[in-house]
PDB file of the backbone (N, CA, C, O) and the ligand in Angstrom, with CONECT records:
HET     ZN  A 101       1
ATOM      1  N   MET A   1     119.907  76.804  89.777  1.00  0.00           N
ATOM      2  CA  MET A   1     119.967  77.360  90.995  1.00  0.00           C
ATOM      3  C   MET A   1     121.182  78.063  91.245  1.00  0.00           C
ATOM      4  O   MET A   1     122.266  77.482  91.175  1.00  0.00           O
ATOM      5  N   ASN A   2     121.045  79.669  91.625  1.00  0.00           N
ATOM      6  CA  ASN A   2     122.101  80.479  91.812  1.00  0.00           C
ATOM      7  C   ASN A   2     122.731  80.202  93.172  1.00  0.00           C
ATOM      8  O   ASN A   2     121.994  80.301  94.153  1.00  0.00           O
ATOM      9  N   SER A   3     123.966  79.878  93.339  1.00  0.00           N
ATOM     10  CA  SER A   3     124.459  79.442  94.529  1.00  0.00           C
ATOM     11  C   SER A   3     124.721  80.842  95.332  1.00  0.00           C
ATOM     12  O   SER A   3     124.913  80.851  96.548  1.00  0.00           O
ATOM     13  N   ASN A   4     124.711  81.820  94.666  1.00  0.00           N
ATOM     14  CA  ASN A   4     125.022  83.238  95.390  1.00  0.00           C
ATOM     15  C   ASN A   4     123.606  83.879  95.784  1.00  0.00           C
ATOM     16  O   ASN A   4     123.581  85.020  96.245  1.00  0.00           O
ATOM     17  N   PHE A   5     122.555  83.223  95.622  1.00  0.00           N
ATOM     18  CA  PHE A   5     121.271  83.726  96.085  1.00  0.00           C
ATOM     19  C   PHE A   5     121.192  83.477  97.474  1.00  0.00           C
ATOM     20  O   PHE A   5     121.393  82.339  97.897  1.00  0.00           O
ATOM     21  N   PRO A   6     120.902  84.481  98.279  1.00  0.00           N
ATOM     22  CA  PRO A   6     121.052  84.211  99.667  1.00  0.00           C
ATOM     23  C   PRO A   6     119.865  83.511 100.337  1.00  0.00           C
ATOM     24  O   PRO A   6     120.027  83.005 101.447  1.00  0.00           O
ATOM     25  N   PHE A   7     118.697  83.458  99.725  1.00  0.00           N
ATOM     26  CA  PHE A   7     117.507  83.083 100.152  1.00  0.00           C
ATOM     27  C   PHE A   7     117.211  81.527  99.838  1.00  0.00           C
ATOM     28  O   PHE A   7     117.483  81.088  98.721  1.00  0.00           O
ATOM     29  N   SER A   8     116.728  80.809 100.697  1.00  0.00           N
ATOM     30  CA  SER A   8     116.398  79.434 100.336  1.00  0.00           C
ATOM     31  C   SER A   8     115.348  79.172  99.381  1.00  0.00           C
ATOM     32  O   SER A   8     115.267  78.124  98.741  1.00  0.00           O
ATOM     33  N   ASP A   9     114.473  80.227  99.286  1.00  0.00           N
ATOM     34  CA  ASP A   9     113.471  80.431  98.124  1.00  0.00           C
ATOM     35  C   ASP A   9     114.189  80.721  96.916  1.00  0.00           C
ATOM     36  O   ASP A   9     115.293  81.264  96.905  1.00  0.00           O
ATOM     37  N   THR A  10     113.460  80.302  95.750  1.00  0.00           N
ATOM     38  CA  THR A  10     113.981  80.759  94.430  1.00  0.00           C
ATOM     39  C   THR A  10     113.871  82.100  94.143  1.00  0.00           C
ATOM     40  O   THR A  10     112.969  82.798  94.604  1.00  0.00           O
ATOM     41  N   PRO A  11     114.889  82.573  93.280  1.00  0.00           N
ATOM     42  CA  PRO A  11     114.817  83.959  92.888  1.00  0.00           C
ATOM     43  C   PRO A  11     113.366  84.504  92.360  1.00  0.00           C
ATOM     44  O   PRO A  11     112.917  85.641  92.503  1.00  0.00           O
ATOM     45  N   ASP A  12     112.807  83.480  91.769  1.00  0.00           N
ATOM     46  CA  ASP A  12     111.402  84.010  91.126  1.00  0.00           C
ATOM     47  C   ASP A  12     110.223  83.774  92.249  1.00  0.00           C
ATOM     48  O   ASP A  12     109.056  83.741  91.857  1.00  0.00           O
ATOM     49  N   THR A  13     110.483  83.633  93.451  1.00  0.00           N
ATOM     50  CA  THR A  13     109.492  83.472  94.434  1.00  0.00           C
ATOM     51  C   THR A  13     108.653  84.722  94.640  1.00  0.00           C
ATOM     52  O   THR A  13     109.214  85.736  95.054  1.00  0.00           O
ATOM     53  N   VAL A  14     107.569  84.724  94.425  1.00  0.00           N
ATOM     54  CA  VAL A  14     106.743  85.938  94.621  1.00  0.00           C
ATOM     55  C   VAL A  14     106.776  86.471  96.095  1.00  0.00           C
ATOM     56  O   VAL A  14     106.704  85.685  97.039  1.00  0.00           O
ATOM     57  N   CYS A  15     106.882  87.760  96.263  1.00  0.00           N
ATOM     58  CA  CYS A  15     106.693  88.352  97.696  1.00  0.00           C
ATOM     59  C   CYS A  15     106.165  89.632  97.522  1.00  0.00           C
ATOM     60  O   CYS A  15     106.028  90.078  96.383  1.00  0.00           O
ATOM     61  N   TYR A  16     105.825  90.331  98.587  1.00  0.00           N
ATOM     62  CA  TYR A  16     105.120  91.500  98.594  1.00  0.00           C
ATOM     63  C   TYR A  16     106.049  92.711  98.956  1.00  0.00           C
ATOM     64  O   TYR A  16     106.998  92.528  99.718  1.00  0.00           O
ATOM     65  N   THR A  17     105.792  93.930  98.426  1.00  0.00           N
ATOM     66  CA  THR A  17     106.481  95.081  98.808  1.00  0.00           C
ATOM     67  C   THR A  17     105.404  96.157  98.617  1.00  0.00           C
ATOM     68  O   THR A  17     104.289  95.821  98.220  1.00  0.00           O
ATOM     69  N   CYS A  18     105.686  97.398  98.878  1.00  0.00           N
ATOM     70  CA  CYS A  18     104.662  98.402  98.761  1.00  0.00           C
ATOM     71  C   CYS A  18     105.058  99.578  97.742  1.00  0.00           C
ATOM     72  O   CYS A  18     106.239  99.824  97.496  1.00  0.00           O
ATOM     73  N   CYS A  19     104.078 100.230  97.213  1.00  0.00           N
ATOM     74  CA  CYS A  19     104.281 101.254  96.173  1.00  0.00           C
ATOM     75  C   CYS A  19     105.365 102.191  96.678  1.00  0.00           C
ATOM     76  O   CYS A  19     106.028 102.741  95.799  1.00  0.00           O
ATOM     77  N   HIS A  20     105.652 102.460  97.907  1.00  0.00           N
ATOM     78  CA  HIS A  20     106.560 103.391  98.386  1.00  0.00           C
ATOM     79  C   HIS A  20     107.950 103.028  98.019  1.00  0.00           C
ATOM     80  O   HIS A  20     108.717 103.845  97.509  1.00  0.00           O
ATOM     81  N   VAL A  21     108.300 101.696  98.301  1.00  0.00           N
ATOM     82  CA  VAL A  21     109.562 101.080  98.024  1.00  0.00           C
ATOM     83  C   VAL A  21     109.718 101.111  96.444  1.00  0.00           C
ATOM     84  O   VAL A  21     110.684 101.624  95.879  1.00  0.00           O
ATOM     85  N   LEU A  22     108.743 100.553  95.854  1.00  0.00           N
ATOM     86  CA  LEU A  22     108.847 100.268  94.481  1.00  0.00           C
ATOM     87  C   LEU A  22     108.897 101.610  93.584  1.00  0.00           C
ATOM     88  O   LEU A  22     109.797 101.779  92.762  1.00  0.00           O
ATOM     89  N   ASN A  23     108.014 102.420  93.768  1.00  0.00           N
ATOM     90  CA  ASN A  23     107.850 103.557  92.972  1.00  0.00           C
ATOM     91  C   ASN A  23     108.349 104.908  93.650  1.00  0.00           C
ATOM     92  O   ASN A  23     108.496 105.869  92.894  1.00  0.00           O
ATOM     93  N   GLU A  24     108.591 105.052  94.838  1.00  0.00           N
ATOM     94  CA  GLU A  24     109.148 106.215  95.593  1.00  0.00           C
ATOM     95  C   GLU A  24     110.551 105.925  96.097  1.00  0.00           C
ATOM     96  O   GLU A  24     111.257 106.839  96.522  1.00  0.00           O
ATOM     97  N   HIS A  25     110.967 104.649  96.055  1.00  0.00           N
ATOM     98  CA  HIS A  25     112.270 104.437  96.371  1.00  0.00           C
ATOM     99  C   HIS A  25     112.500 104.760  97.900  1.00  0.00           C
ATOM    100  O   HIS A  25     113.559 105.256  98.286  1.00  0.00           O
ATOM    101  N   LYS A  26     111.556 104.483  98.671  1.00  0.00           N
ATOM    102  CA  LYS A  26     111.694 104.454  99.990  1.00  0.00           C
ATOM    103  C   LYS A  26     112.657 103.433 100.540  1.00  0.00           C
ATOM    104  O   LYS A  26     112.920 102.478  99.809  1.00  0.00           O
ATOM    105  N   PRO A  27     113.265 103.512 101.829  1.00  0.00           N
ATOM    106  CA  PRO A  27     114.093 102.221 102.085  1.00  0.00           C
ATOM    107  C   PRO A  27     113.140 101.216 102.701  1.00  0.00           C
ATOM    108  O   PRO A  27     112.088 101.548 103.248  1.00  0.00           O
ATOM    109  N   ILE A  28     113.590  99.903 102.575  1.00  0.00           N
ATOM    110  CA  ILE A  28     112.800  98.827 103.291  1.00  0.00           C
ATOM    111  C   ILE A  28     113.210  98.963 104.727  1.00  0.00           C
ATOM    112  O   ILE A  28     114.386  98.971 105.093  1.00  0.00           O
ATOM    113  N   LEU A  29     112.123  99.076 105.556  1.00  0.00           N
ATOM    114  CA  LEU A  29     112.471  99.109 106.916  1.00  0.00           C
ATOM    115  C   LEU A  29     111.488  98.017 107.854  1.00  0.00           C
ATOM    116  O   LEU A  29     111.505  97.987 109.085  1.00  0.00           O
ATOM    117  N   TYR A  30     110.684  97.187 107.024  1.00  0.00           N
ATOM    118  CA  TYR A  30     110.070  96.130 107.684  1.00  0.00           C
ATOM    119  C   TYR A  30     110.136  94.954 106.770  1.00  0.00           C
ATOM    120  O   TYR A  30     109.817  95.065 105.587  1.00  0.00           O
ATOM    121  N   VAL A  31     110.523  93.887 107.262  1.00  0.00           N
ATOM    122  CA  VAL A  31     110.575  92.603 106.407  1.00  0.00           C
ATOM    123  C   VAL A  31     109.906  91.562 107.374  1.00  0.00           C
ATOM    124  O   VAL A  31     110.231  91.457 108.556  1.00  0.00           O
ATOM    125  N   SER A  32     108.906  90.775 106.738  1.00  0.00           N
ATOM    126  CA  SER A  32     108.344  89.815 107.417  1.00  0.00           C
ATOM    127  C   SER A  32     108.252  88.619 106.739  1.00  0.00           C
ATOM    128  O   SER A  32     107.902  88.609 105.559  1.00  0.00           O
ATOM    129  N   HIS A  33     108.543  87.527 107.385  1.00  0.00           N
ATOM    130  CA  HIS A  33     108.438  86.052 106.835  1.00  0.00           C
ATOM    131  C   HIS A  33     107.231  85.398 107.348  1.00  0.00           C
ATOM    132  O   HIS A  33     107.346  84.732 108.377  1.00  0.00           O
ATOM    133  N   ASP A  34     106.106  85.494 106.783  1.00  0.00           N
ATOM    134  CA  ASP A  34     104.909  85.048 107.362  1.00  0.00           C
ATOM    135  C   ASP A  34     104.929  83.566 107.475  1.00  0.00           C
ATOM    136  O   ASP A  34     105.695  82.824 106.861  1.00  0.00           O
ATOM    137  N   GLU A  35     103.916  83.173 108.407  1.00  0.00           N
ATOM    138  CA  GLU A  35     103.835  81.621 108.760  1.00  0.00           C
ATOM    139  C   GLU A  35     103.422  80.932 107.537  1.00  0.00           C
ATOM    140  O   GLU A  35     103.553  79.710 107.476  1.00  0.00           O
ATOM    141  N   ASP A  36     102.930  81.602 106.550  1.00  0.00           N
ATOM    142  CA  ASP A  36     102.537  80.677 105.251  1.00  0.00           C
ATOM    143  C   ASP A  36     103.696  80.847 104.184  1.00  0.00           C
ATOM    144  O   ASP A  36     103.550  80.506 103.010  1.00  0.00           O
ATOM    145  N   GLY A  37     104.770  81.359 104.652  1.00  0.00           N
ATOM    146  CA  GLY A  37     105.903  81.328 103.642  1.00  0.00           C
ATOM    147  C   GLY A  37     105.967  82.702 102.903  1.00  0.00           C
ATOM    148  O   GLY A  37     107.004  82.997 102.308  1.00  0.00           O
ATOM    149  N   TYR A  38     104.950  83.515 102.917  1.00  0.00           N
ATOM    150  CA  TYR A  38     105.317  84.698 102.304  1.00  0.00           C
ATOM    151  C   TYR A  38     106.098  85.733 102.792  1.00  0.00           C
ATOM    152  O   TYR A  38     105.936  86.069 103.965  1.00  0.00           O
ATOM    153  N   TRP A  39     107.009  86.359 102.024  1.00  0.00           N
ATOM    154  CA  TRP A  39     107.875  87.374 102.485  1.00  0.00           C
ATOM    155  C   TRP A  39     107.205  88.833 102.117  1.00  0.00           C
ATOM    156  O   TRP A  39     106.581  89.015 101.072  1.00  0.00           O
ATOM    157  N   GLN A  40     107.399  89.747 103.018  1.00  0.00           N
ATOM    158  CA  GLN A  40     106.891  91.149 102.815  1.00  0.00           C
ATOM    159  C   GLN A  40     108.103  91.989 103.045  1.00  0.00           C
ATOM    160  O   GLN A  40     108.811  91.746 104.022  1.00  0.00           O
ATOM    161  N   PHE A  41     108.446  93.119 102.086  1.00  0.00           N
ATOM    162  CA  PHE A  41     109.404  93.964 102.301  1.00  0.00           C
ATOM    163  C   PHE A  41     108.644  95.373 102.089  1.00  0.00           C
ATOM    164  O   PHE A  41     108.255  95.777 100.992  1.00  0.00           O
ATOM    165  N   LEU A  42     108.497  96.051 103.305  1.00  0.00           N
ATOM    166  CA  LEU A  42     107.710  97.332 103.166  1.00  0.00           C
ATOM    167  C   LEU A  42     108.520  98.439 103.748  1.00  0.00           C
ATOM    168  O   LEU A  42     109.449  98.162 104.507  1.00  0.00           O
ATOM    169  N   CYS A  43     108.253  99.592 103.466  1.00  0.00           N
ATOM    170  CA  CYS A  43     108.613 100.682 104.205  1.00  0.00           C
ATOM    171  C   CYS A  43     107.991 100.864 105.479  1.00  0.00           C
ATOM    172  O   CYS A  43     106.956 100.254 105.745  1.00  0.00           O
ATOM    173  N   GLY A  44     108.581 101.726 106.373  1.00  0.00           N
ATOM    174  CA  GLY A  44     108.055 101.800 107.790  1.00  0.00           C
ATOM    175  C   GLY A  44     106.719 102.486 107.918  1.00  0.00           C
ATOM    176  O   GLY A  44     106.226 102.645 109.035  1.00  0.00           O
ATOM    177  N   GLY A  45     106.035 102.950 106.690  1.00  0.00           N
ATOM    178  CA  GLY A  45     104.830 103.534 106.942  1.00  0.00           C
ATOM    179  C   GLY A  45     103.619 102.875 107.195  1.00  0.00           C
ATOM    180  O   GLY A  45     103.652 101.698 107.553  1.00  0.00           O
ATOM    181  N   ILE A  46     102.413 103.547 107.040  1.00  0.00           N
ATOM    182  CA  ILE A  46     101.030 102.867 107.163  1.00  0.00           C
ATOM    183  C   ILE A  46     100.677 102.511 105.635  1.00  0.00           C
ATOM    184  O   ILE A  46     100.914 103.171 104.623  1.00  0.00           O
ATOM    185  N   HIS A  47     100.018 101.224 105.780  1.00  0.00           N
ATOM    186  CA  HIS A  47      99.668 100.714 104.406  1.00  0.00           C
ATOM    187  C   HIS A  47      98.160 100.397 104.187  1.00  0.00           C
ATOM    188  O   HIS A  47      97.444  99.955 105.085  1.00  0.00           O
ATOM    189  N   LYS A  48      97.786 100.627 103.066  1.00  0.00           N
ATOM    190  CA  LYS A  48      96.531 100.327 102.749  1.00  0.00           C
ATOM    191  C   LYS A  48      96.499  99.246 101.686  1.00  0.00           C
ATOM    192  O   LYS A  48      97.395  99.281 100.843  1.00  0.00           O
ATOM    193  N   GLU A  49      95.541  98.245 101.612  1.00  0.00           N
ATOM    194  CA  GLU A  49      95.733  97.136 100.690  1.00  0.00           C
ATOM    195  C   GLU A  49      96.184  97.450  99.251  1.00  0.00           C
ATOM    196  O   GLU A  49      96.917  96.689  98.619  1.00  0.00           O
ATOM    197  N   GLU A  50      95.706  98.612  98.770  1.00  0.00           N
ATOM    198  CA  GLU A  50      95.972  98.875  97.471  1.00  0.00           C
ATOM    199  C   GLU A  50      97.530  99.393  97.207  1.00  0.00           C
ATOM    200  O   GLU A  50      98.027  99.573  96.095  1.00  0.00           O
ATOM    201  N   ASP A  51      98.131  99.572  98.381  1.00  0.00           N
ATOM    202  CA  ASP A  51      99.569  99.987  98.390  1.00  0.00           C
ATOM    203  C   ASP A  51     100.544  98.658  98.116  1.00  0.00           C
ATOM    204  O   ASP A  51     101.733  98.754  97.811  1.00  0.00           O
ATOM    205  N   ALA A  52      99.915  97.562  98.261  1.00  0.00           N
ATOM    206  CA  ALA A  52     100.712  96.337  98.054  1.00  0.00           C
ATOM    207  C   ALA A  52     101.073  96.016  96.582  1.00  0.00           C
ATOM    208  O   ALA A  52     100.218  96.106  95.702  1.00  0.00           O
ATOM    209  N   LYS A  53     102.290  95.658  96.335  1.00  0.00           N
ATOM    210  CA  LYS A  53     102.822  95.232  95.064  1.00  0.00           C
ATOM    211  C   LYS A  53     103.528  93.959  95.147  1.00  0.00           C
ATOM    212  O   LYS A  53     104.213  93.637  96.119  1.00  0.00           O
ATOM    213  N   ILE A  54     103.343  93.219  94.077  1.00  0.00           N
ATOM    214  CA  ILE A  54     103.978  91.907  94.011  1.00  0.00           C
ATOM    215  C   ILE A  54     105.192  91.941  93.028  1.00  0.00           C
ATOM    216  O   ILE A  54     105.144  92.450  91.909  1.00  0.00           O
ATOM    217  N   VAL A  55     106.382  91.284  93.630  1.00  0.00           N
ATOM    218  CA  VAL A  55     107.480  91.378  92.984  1.00  0.00           C
ATOM    219  C   VAL A  55     108.283  89.917  93.287  1.00  0.00           C
ATOM    220  O   VAL A  55     107.918  89.119  94.150  1.00  0.00           O
ATOM    221  N   SER A  56     109.281  89.761  92.531  1.00  0.00           N
ATOM    222  CA  SER A  56     110.089  88.471  92.866  1.00  0.00           C
ATOM    223  C   SER A  56     111.067  88.844  93.980  1.00  0.00           C
ATOM    224  O   SER A  56     111.373  90.003  94.263  1.00  0.00           O
ATOM    225  N   LEU A  57     111.528  87.740  94.585  1.00  0.00           N
ATOM    226  CA  LEU A  57     112.682  87.948  95.511  1.00  0.00           C
ATOM    227  C   LEU A  57     113.930  88.505  94.872  1.00  0.00           C
ATOM    228  O   LEU A  57     114.667  89.231  95.539  1.00  0.00           O
ATOM    229  N   SER A  58     114.210  88.206  93.613  1.00  0.00           N
ATOM    230  CA  SER A  58     115.273  88.639  92.879  1.00  0.00           C
ATOM    231  C   SER A  58     115.312  90.109  92.744  1.00  0.00           C
ATOM    232  O   SER A  58     116.349  90.765  92.839  1.00  0.00           O
ATOM    233  N   ALA A  59     114.123  90.608  92.514  1.00  0.00           N
ATOM    234  CA  ALA A  59     113.856  91.940  92.146  1.00  0.00           C
ATOM    235  C   ALA A  59     113.934  92.839  93.449  1.00  0.00           C
ATOM    236  O   ALA A  59     114.409  93.975  93.442  1.00  0.00           O
ATOM    237  N   ILE A  60     113.431  92.225  94.536  1.00  0.00           N
ATOM    238  CA  ILE A  60     113.567  93.037  95.739  1.00  0.00           C
ATOM    239  C   ILE A  60     114.943  93.234  96.211  1.00  0.00           C
ATOM    240  O   ILE A  60     115.345  94.261  96.758  1.00  0.00           O
ATOM    241  N   LEU A  61     115.694  92.102  95.947  1.00  0.00           N
ATOM    242  CA  LEU A  61     117.133  92.145  96.319  1.00  0.00           C
ATOM    243  C   LEU A  61     118.034  93.016  95.452  1.00  0.00           C
ATOM    244  O   LEU A  61     119.145  93.409  95.807  1.00  0.00           O
ATOM    245  N   LYS A  62     117.470  93.275  94.309  1.00  0.00           N
ATOM    246  CA  LYS A  62     118.090  94.462  93.437  1.00  0.00           C
ATOM    247  C   LYS A  62     117.852  95.870  93.886  1.00  0.00           C
ATOM    248  O   LYS A  62     118.621  96.792  93.616  1.00  0.00           O
ATOM    249  N   ILE A  63     116.771  95.992  94.569  1.00  0.00           N
ATOM    250  CA  ILE A  63     116.309  97.180  95.017  1.00  0.00           C
ATOM    251  C   ILE A  63     117.096  97.425  96.326  1.00  0.00           C
ATOM    252  O   ILE A  63     117.601  98.538  96.469  1.00  0.00           O
ATOM    253  N   ASP A  64     117.241  96.547  97.244  1.00  0.00           N
ATOM    254  CA  ASP A  64     117.879  96.689  98.490  1.00  0.00           C
ATOM    255  C   ASP A  64     118.723  95.454  98.909  1.00  0.00           C
ATOM    256  O   ASP A  64     118.141  94.542  99.497  1.00  0.00           O
ATOM    257  N   ASP A  65     119.996  95.362  98.660  1.00  0.00           N
ATOM    258  CA  ASP A  65     120.712  94.087  98.750  1.00  0.00           C
ATOM    259  C   ASP A  65     120.914  93.892 100.279  1.00  0.00           C
ATOM    260  O   ASP A  65     121.293  92.796 100.691  1.00  0.00           O
ATOM    261  N   SER A  66     120.684  94.868 101.086  1.00  0.00           N
ATOM    262  CA  SER A  66     120.869  94.614 102.590  1.00  0.00           C
ATOM    263  C   SER A  66     120.000  93.641 103.116  1.00  0.00           C
ATOM    264  O   SER A  66     120.262  93.060 104.169  1.00  0.00           O
ATOM    265  N   ILE A  67     118.894  93.402 102.402  1.00  0.00           N
ATOM    266  CA  ILE A  67     117.993  92.401 102.976  1.00  0.00           C
ATOM    267  C   ILE A  67     118.410  91.026 102.956  1.00  0.00           C
ATOM    268  O   ILE A  67     117.782  90.122 103.508  1.00  0.00           O
ATOM    269  N   ALA A  68     119.533  90.874 102.278  1.00  0.00           N
ATOM    270  CA  ALA A  68     120.199  89.570 102.120  1.00  0.00           C
ATOM    271  C   ALA A  68     120.576  89.036 103.552  1.00  0.00           C
ATOM    272  O   ALA A  68     120.753  87.836 103.766  1.00  0.00           O
ATOM    273  N   ALA A  69     120.690  90.056 104.565  1.00  0.00           N
ATOM    274  CA  ALA A  69     120.978  89.723 105.949  1.00  0.00           C
ATOM    275  C   ALA A  69     119.948  89.088 106.705  1.00  0.00           C
ATOM    276  O   ALA A  69     120.142  88.520 107.780  1.00  0.00           O
ATOM    277  N   LEU A  70     118.680  89.208 106.034  1.00  0.00           N
ATOM    278  CA  LEU A  70     117.530  88.547 106.722  1.00  0.00           C
ATOM    279  C   LEU A  70     116.941  87.251 105.964  1.00  0.00           C
ATOM    280  O   LEU A  70     115.821  86.772 106.136  1.00  0.00           O
ATOM    281  N   ALA A  71     117.939  86.792 105.092  1.00  0.00           N
ATOM    282  CA  ALA A  71     117.523  85.537 104.335  1.00  0.00           C
ATOM    283  C   ALA A  71     117.083  84.450 105.128  1.00  0.00           C
ATOM    284  O   ALA A  71     116.330  83.605 104.646  1.00  0.00           O
ATOM    285  N   ASP A  72     117.565  84.379 106.546  1.00  0.00           N
ATOM    286  CA  ASP A  72     117.465  83.245 107.258  1.00  0.00           C
ATOM    287  C   ASP A  72     116.187  83.415 108.250  1.00  0.00           C
ATOM    288  O   ASP A  72     115.842  82.524 109.025  1.00  0.00           O
ATOM    289  N   LEU A  73     115.570  84.590 108.137  1.00  0.00           N
ATOM    290  CA  LEU A  73     114.439  84.905 108.930  1.00  0.00           C
ATOM    291  C   LEU A  73     113.545  83.681 108.834  1.00  0.00           C
ATOM    292  O   LEU A  73     113.309  83.069 107.792  1.00  0.00           O
ATOM    293  N   ASP A  74     113.043  83.375 110.130  1.00  0.00           N
ATOM    294  CA  ASP A  74     112.299  81.960 110.155  1.00  0.00           C
ATOM    295  C   ASP A  74     110.789  82.289 109.875  1.00  0.00           C
ATOM    296  O   ASP A  74     110.478  83.478 109.946  1.00  0.00           O
ATOM    297  N   TYR A  75     109.793  81.351 109.557  1.00  0.00           N
ATOM    298  CA  TYR A  75     108.534  81.628 109.577  1.00  0.00           C
ATOM    299  C   TYR A  75     107.952  82.259 110.774  1.00  0.00           C
ATOM    300  O   TYR A  75     108.225  81.817 111.889  1.00  0.00           O
ATOM    301  N   GLY A  76     107.165  83.266 110.610  1.00  0.00           N
ATOM    302  CA  GLY A  76     106.435  83.819 111.835  1.00  0.00           C
ATOM    303  C   GLY A  76     107.450  84.935 112.485  1.00  0.00           C
ATOM    304  O   GLY A  76     107.082  85.510 113.509  1.00  0.00           O
ATOM    305  N   GLU A  77     108.596  85.216 111.959  1.00  0.00           N
ATOM    306  CA  GLU A  77     109.441  86.377 112.298  1.00  0.00           C
ATOM    307  C   GLU A  77     109.418  87.341 111.378  1.00  0.00           C
ATOM    308  O   GLU A  77     109.255  87.165 110.170  1.00  0.00           O
ATOM    309  N   TYR A  78     109.616  88.604 112.058  1.00  0.00           N
ATOM    310  CA  TYR A  78     109.675  89.761 111.305  1.00  0.00           C
ATOM    311  C   TYR A  78     110.805  90.817 111.623  1.00  0.00           C
ATOM    312  O   TYR A  78     111.268  90.824 112.763  1.00  0.00           O
ATOM    313  N   ALA A  79     111.194  91.554 110.844  1.00  0.00           N
ATOM    314  CA  ALA A  79     112.384  92.521 111.308  1.00  0.00           C
ATOM    315  C   ALA A  79     112.018  93.823 110.979  1.00  0.00           C
ATOM    316  O   ALA A  79     111.302  94.095 110.016  1.00  0.00           O
ATOM    317  N   GLU A  80     112.601  94.830 111.938  1.00  0.00           N
ATOM    318  CA  GLU A  80     112.305  96.094 111.668  1.00  0.00           C
ATOM    319  C   GLU A  80     113.716  96.970 112.046  1.00  0.00           C
ATOM    320  O   GLU A  80     114.531  96.662 112.915  1.00  0.00           O
ATOM    321  N   ALA A  81     113.762  98.026 111.238  1.00  0.00           N
ATOM    322  CA  ALA A  81     114.866  99.115 111.413  1.00  0.00           C
ATOM    323  C   ALA A  81     114.293 100.524 111.345  1.00  0.00           C
ATOM    324  O   ALA A  81     113.389 100.943 110.623  1.00  0.00           O
ATOM    325  N   ASP A  82     115.023 101.163 112.262  1.00  0.00           N
ATOM    326  CA  ASP A  82     114.649 102.704 112.452  1.00  0.00           C
ATOM    327  C   ASP A  82     114.863 103.427 111.128  1.00  0.00           C
ATOM    328  O   ASP A  82     114.002 104.205 110.718  1.00  0.00           O
ATOM    329  N   ASP A  83     115.942 103.204 110.473  1.00  0.00           N
ATOM    330  CA  ASP A  83     116.206 103.693 109.135  1.00  0.00           C
ATOM    331  C   ASP A  83     117.113 102.841 108.518  1.00  0.00           C
ATOM    332  O   ASP A  83     117.468 101.794 109.059  1.00  0.00           O
ATOM    333  N   SER A  84     117.593 103.268 107.226  1.00  0.00           N
ATOM    334  CA  SER A  84     118.216 102.312 106.373  1.00  0.00           C
ATOM    335  C   SER A  84     119.688 102.084 106.858  1.00  0.00           C
ATOM    336  O   SER A  84     120.333 101.167 106.350  1.00  0.00           O
ATOM    337  N   ASP A  85     120.170 102.775 107.693  1.00  0.00           N
ATOM    338  CA  ASP A  85     121.499 102.576 108.253  1.00  0.00           C
ATOM    339  C   ASP A  85     121.527 101.867 109.690  1.00  0.00           C
ATOM    340  O   ASP A  85     122.555 101.585 110.305  1.00  0.00           O
ATOM    341  N   CYS A  86     120.262 101.638 110.099  1.00  0.00           N
ATOM    342  CA  CYS A  86     120.189 100.888 111.482  1.00  0.00           C
ATOM    343  C   CYS A  86     120.251  99.363 111.243  1.00  0.00           C
ATOM    344  O   CYS A  86     119.946  98.856 110.163  1.00  0.00           O
ATOM    345  N   ASP A  87     120.659  98.679 112.302  1.00  0.00           N
ATOM    346  CA  ASP A  87     120.651  97.205 112.255  1.00  0.00           C
ATOM    347  C   ASP A  87     119.086  96.763 112.353  1.00  0.00           C
ATOM    348  O   ASP A  87     118.143  97.445 112.754  1.00  0.00           O
ATOM    349  N   TRP A  88     119.083  95.626 111.945  1.00  0.00           N
ATOM    350  CA  TRP A  88     117.695  94.977 111.849  1.00  0.00           C
ATOM    351  C   TRP A  88     117.500  94.533 113.282  1.00  0.00           C
ATOM    352  O   TRP A  88     118.456  94.143 113.953  1.00  0.00           O
ATOM    353  N   ILE A  89     116.266  94.591 113.752  1.00  0.00           N
ATOM    354  CA  ILE A  89     115.948  93.923 115.085  1.00  0.00           C
ATOM    355  C   ILE A  89     114.764  92.975 114.702  1.00  0.00           C
ATOM    356  O   ILE A  89     113.774  93.278 114.037  1.00  0.00           O
ATOM    357  N   VAL A  90     115.059  91.813 115.240  1.00  0.00           N
ATOM    358  CA  VAL A  90     114.172  90.649 114.764  1.00  0.00           C
ATOM    359  C   VAL A  90     113.240  90.383 115.838  1.00  0.00           C
ATOM    360  O   VAL A  90     113.580  90.368 117.021  1.00  0.00           O
ATOM    361  N   HIS A  91     111.947  90.152 115.387  1.00  0.00           N
ATOM    362  CA  HIS A  91     110.901  89.981 116.399  1.00  0.00           C
ATOM    363  C   HIS A  91     110.274  88.647 116.038  1.00  0.00           C
ATOM    364  O   HIS A  91     110.280  88.296 114.859  1.00  0.00           O
ATOM    365  N   SER A  92     109.701  87.837 117.029  1.00  0.00           N
ATOM    366  CA  SER A  92     108.704  86.730 116.589  1.00  0.00           C
ATOM    367  C   SER A  92     107.211  87.084 116.888  1.00  0.00           C
ATOM    368  O   SER A  92     106.774  87.604 117.915  1.00  0.00           O
ATOM    369  N   LYS A  93     106.554  86.712 115.828  1.00  0.00           N
ATOM    370  CA  LYS A  93     105.105  87.058 115.927  1.00  0.00           C
ATOM    371  C   LYS A  93     104.440  86.340 117.076  1.00  0.00           C
ATOM    372  O   LYS A  93     103.620  86.942 117.770  1.00  0.00           O
ATOM    373  N   SER A  94     104.741  85.140 117.299  1.00  0.00           N
ATOM    374  CA  SER A  94     104.058  84.224 118.182  1.00  0.00           C
ATOM    375  C   SER A  94     104.474  84.640 119.719  1.00  0.00           C
ATOM    376  O   SER A  94     104.022  84.007 120.674  1.00  0.00           O
TER     377      SER A  94
HETATM  378 ZN    ZN A 101     105.408 101.611 101.991  1.00  0.00          ZN2+
END
């Protein structure tokens, strides 16, 4: 276990991102920690099912290390930012 890893999940935990972040290098503007434990790291755009990409938590952290600030996001919470320089605003889904 890497003690520098900010998430309580392991670095190889499967999470979701979108093709825009992965292939087009758009900033991550939407982070969700779902009730079922899945993390989603998406750009701020509209998504179709085929846009979803599966990566590991360590891979997404390499793409954008600012998401480390959201490592303690609770189940059922999500965070949004207006652009990559903005602070995260955390919301609860329930
Ligand atoms: Zn996207």
